C-alpha positions as a printed Julia matrix, in Angstrom:
257×3 Matrix{Float64}:
  -1.09   21.07    5.2
  -2.05   23.03    7.93
  -5.01   21.81    9.74
  -4.13   17.75    9.14
  -4.94   15.42   11.48
  -1.79   13.71   12.93
  -1.52   10.12   14.36
   0.63    8.39   16.85
   3.06    5.59   16.26
   2.86    5.61   12.37
   3.39    2.59   10.38
   3.94    1.19    6.77
   1.24    0.0     4.84
   2.64   -2.92    3.47
   0.99   -3.5    -0.15
  -0.42   -7.2    -0.96
   1.58   -9.85   -3.24
   0.34  -12.76   -4.83
   1.02  -16.01   -3.12
   4.06  -16.57   -5.28
   6.14  -13.62   -3.73
   7.99  -14.18    0.13
   6.41  -13.02    3.35
   3.05  -11.4     1.68
   2.74   -8.14    3.6
  -0.86   -7.65    3.92
  -1.41  -10.88    5.11
  -1.89  -11.24    8.6
  -0.51  -13.84   10.72
  -3.74  -16.04   10.18
  -3.26  -15.77    6.76
  -6.48  -13.85    6.23
  -5.85  -10.25    5.04
  -8.04   -7.8     6.84
  -9.79   -5.58    4.4
 -12.97   -3.52    3.76
 -14.84   -2.79    0.49
 -16.53    0.85   -0.62
 -17.42    2.83   -3.4
 -16.04    0.24   -5.58
 -12.44   -0.31   -4.14
 -10.8    -2.67   -1.93
  -8.84   -1.26    0.96
  -6.47   -3.04    3.3
  -6.3    -2.05    6.93
  -2.99   -0.25    7.74
  -0.62   -2.47   10.14
  -3.11   -5.02   10.17
  -5.98   -3.4    11.7
  -3.79   -1.94   14.6
  -5.75    0.89   16.44
  -4.48    4.5    15.34
  -5.17    7.67   17.48
  -5.55   10.89   15.93
  -3.44   13.35   17.8
  -5.59   16.26   16.06
  -9.46   16.94   15.21
 -10.97   13.25   15.19
 -13.37   12.59   11.47
 -16.93   13.78   12.0
 -17.97   12.99    8.31
 -19.78    9.57    8.21
 -19.46    7.24    5.01
 -21.69    4.73    6.41
 -21.45    1.44    8.49
 -19.52   -1.84    7.04
 -22.83   -4.38    7.15
 -21.11   -7.54    5.39
 -19.05  -10.04    7.25
 -16.91  -11.15    4.4
 -15.44  -13.83    6.84
 -18.83  -15.64    5.87
 -17.93  -15.75    2.44
 -14.71  -17.47    1.97
 -14.16  -18.66   -1.44
 -16.66  -16.55   -2.9
 -14.86  -13.89   -5.54
 -17.25  -13.93   -8.25
 -18.63  -10.34   -9.56
 -22.43  -10.24   -7.74
 -21.22  -11.71   -4.75
 -20.5   -10.09   -1.72
 -16.82   -9.62   -1.94
 -18.09   -6.68   -4.33
 -20.37   -5.14   -2.31
 -19.98   -1.91   -0.66
 -19.58   -1.75    3.32
 -18.02   -5.39    3.36
 -15.39   -6.16    5.29
 -12.97   -8.82    6.84
 -12.52   -6.51   10.06
 -14.24   -4.61   12.0
 -17.56   -5.7    11.03
 -20.46   -2.96   12.58
 -17.67   -0.07   12.62
 -18.6     3.14   10.83
 -16.43    4.25    8.08
 -15.21    8.27    8.0
 -13.42   10.56    5.93
 -10.18   11.76    7.0
 -10.01   15.6     6.44
  -6.15   15.3     4.9
  -7.3    12.73    1.99
  -9.71   11.8    -0.4
 -11.85    9.02    0.73
 -10.86    7.14   -2.54
  -7.4     6.76   -0.97
  -7.51    6.53    2.65
 -10.56    6.27    5.12
 -10.99    5.63    9.23
 -12.47    3.19   10.77
 -14.19    3.05   14.09
 -15.18    0.29   16.03
 -15.3    -0.53   19.51
 -13.94    2.94   20.8
 -11.17    2.86   18.3
 -10.04    4.19   15.09
  -8.55    2.0    12.14
  -6.77    3.61    8.9
  -7.44    1.15    5.88
  -5.7     2.32    2.76
  -6.77    1.58   -1.38
  -5.1    -1.18   -2.99
  -7.52   -2.28   -6.04
 -10.62   -2.08   -7.4
 -13.32   -4.8    -6.48
 -13.57   -6.01   -9.73
  -9.51   -5.95   -9.93
  -9.45   -4.19  -13.03
  -6.45   -2.07  -13.69
  -5.71    1.36  -11.64
  -2.9     3.1   -13.91
  -0.09    4.22  -11.61
  -1.01    7.75  -12.73
  -4.54    7.28  -11.03
  -3.03    5.54   -7.94
  -0.16    7.97   -7.14
  -2.88   10.72   -7.84
  -5.22    9.18   -5.64
  -2.89    9.34   -2.9
  -1.49   12.54   -4.11
   1.87   11.56   -2.97
   3.75   14.74   -4.62
   1.85   17.15   -1.98
   2.18   14.8     0.71
   5.58   13.34    1.08
   8.1    14.43    3.43
  11.17   12.06    2.46
  11.95    8.42    1.2
  13.37    5.55    3.23
  14.48    2.42    1.07
  14.0    -0.39    3.17
  15.2    -4.19    3.13
  12.41   -6.44    1.72
  11.02   -7.57    5.19
  10.95   -3.73    6.14
  13.05   -3.93    9.42
  15.95   -2.27    8.44
  16.35    1.55    6.6
  18.97    1.21    3.84
  19.31    4.64    2.58
  17.36    7.94    3.58
  16.57   10.58    0.95
  15.66   13.85    2.01
  17.06   15.87   -0.48
  13.51   17.45   -2.27
  14.94   16.98   -5.79
  15.5    13.29   -5.42
  12.38   12.58   -3.86
  10.74   14.84   -6.61
  12.65   12.26   -8.99
  11.65    9.1    -7.82
   7.81    9.98   -7.32
   8.05   11.31  -11.05
   9.36    8.34  -12.46
   7.08    6.09  -10.68
   4.19    8.05  -12.74
   5.86    6.67  -15.94
   5.14    3.26  -14.75
   3.05    1.15  -16.99
   0.5    -1.56  -15.41
   2.31   -4.98  -15.83
   0.67   -7.91  -17.55
   3.33  -10.82  -15.73
   3.46  -14.04  -16.81
   4.15  -17.15  -14.56
   7.89  -17.07  -15.4
   8.32  -13.74  -15.09
   6.34  -14.01  -11.31
   8.95  -16.66  -10.63
  11.68  -14.14  -11.6
  10.15  -11.92   -9.24
  10.29  -14.59   -5.92
  13.78  -15.41   -7.19
  14.82  -11.53   -7.18
  13.51  -11.47   -3.7
  15.38  -14.74   -2.44
  18.46  -12.85   -3.58
  18.0    -9.64   -1.7
  17.14   -7.59   -4.77
  13.54   -6.58   -3.29
  13.55   -3.39   -1.7
  10.54   -0.97    0.07
  10.23    2.19   -0.82
   8.8     3.94    2.16
   7.08    7.29    2.0
   7.35    9.53    5.11
   4.35   11.75    4.57
   4.11   15.02    6.31
   1.03   14.0     8.44
   3.31   11.62   10.35
   2.05    8.31    8.47
   3.73    6.51    5.75
   3.1     4.46    2.92
   5.24    1.84    1.29
   5.76    0.1    -2.41
   8.0    -2.6    -3.11
  10.57   -2.33   -6.09
  13.03   -4.81   -7.39
  15.48   -2.32   -9.77
  16.94   -4.78  -11.69
  13.71   -6.1   -12.94
  12.26   -2.5   -13.4
   9.44   -3.89  -11.24
   7.24   -1.97   -8.63
   3.79   -2.72   -6.44
   1.44   -0.24   -5.74
  -1.16   -1.58   -3.53
  -1.96   -5.21   -4.96
  -0.62   -4.13   -8.64
   2.49   -4.64  -10.1
   3.8    -1.88  -12.95
   7.14   -2.07  -15.11
   9.24    0.9   -15.03
  10.81    2.57  -18.35
  14.86    2.25  -18.97
  14.74    5.76  -18.2
  13.58    5.46  -14.48
  16.67    3.65  -13.71
  19.07    5.99  -16.14
  17.9     8.71  -13.97
  17.63    6.92  -10.55
  19.55    3.87  -10.71
  22.39    4.92   -8.67
  20.04    5.44   -5.77
  19.52    1.47   -5.36
  23.4     0.8    -5.64
  25.08   -0.87   -2.87
  22.41   -1.79   -1.04
  22.88   -4.76    1.23
  20.52   -6.68    2.69
  20.19  -10.62    3.8
  18.67  -12.58    1.26
  15.23  -14.28    1.89
  14.58  -18.35    1.51
  12.47  -19.55   -1.2
   9.89  -21.16    0.4
């Protein structure tokens, strides 16, 4: 990991959720998520577009300029509309995209806008076709970048457990590789919301060697995990191998809205 740029005040990237779920984590306070599109992928701005300061070498390889303002395209989400165009964004329009030396551009990219850098992380394809769990994890190169794992409450403001043992961390990541894309019914979405309201949903926060982090939601009881904007079903053997990790975790239940 030598030569990687570091960031100050890293924060969790909280993956997006369908509206049925509580506290949609990639939504801004105004309800409009900050995101951009590049190379056929949708990226959410980390920490709702908070500036990042590189403490190592700043990005130098330009990938182009954000030219399309999606705030003027509200309601459009059909093939061929601006929402699927490269270099479209709801934030930092006019900013320059840069490749980050630590990551391939299909996972994380930087945006320079009005003298600040911002970090954006992949959450979906612009056509909403499936990204397999393996592809998502390979894109993040999580096996290489992870340092340790914290299990947080659903809201992300309370660390319930820390996992620093390399073998345990490796087991969790390898288990995530076995997840399959979930085709959830309305009733199953309702079950996810109910599990959240009962305090059964947690955040997996992966602390990375470069000082940043990424996060997923997991509901062990339902064997459901989110990566980016998608949900994945975990096999029974995941809990057989890692189920004790989530035992005796206490958090306040969330209210149903």
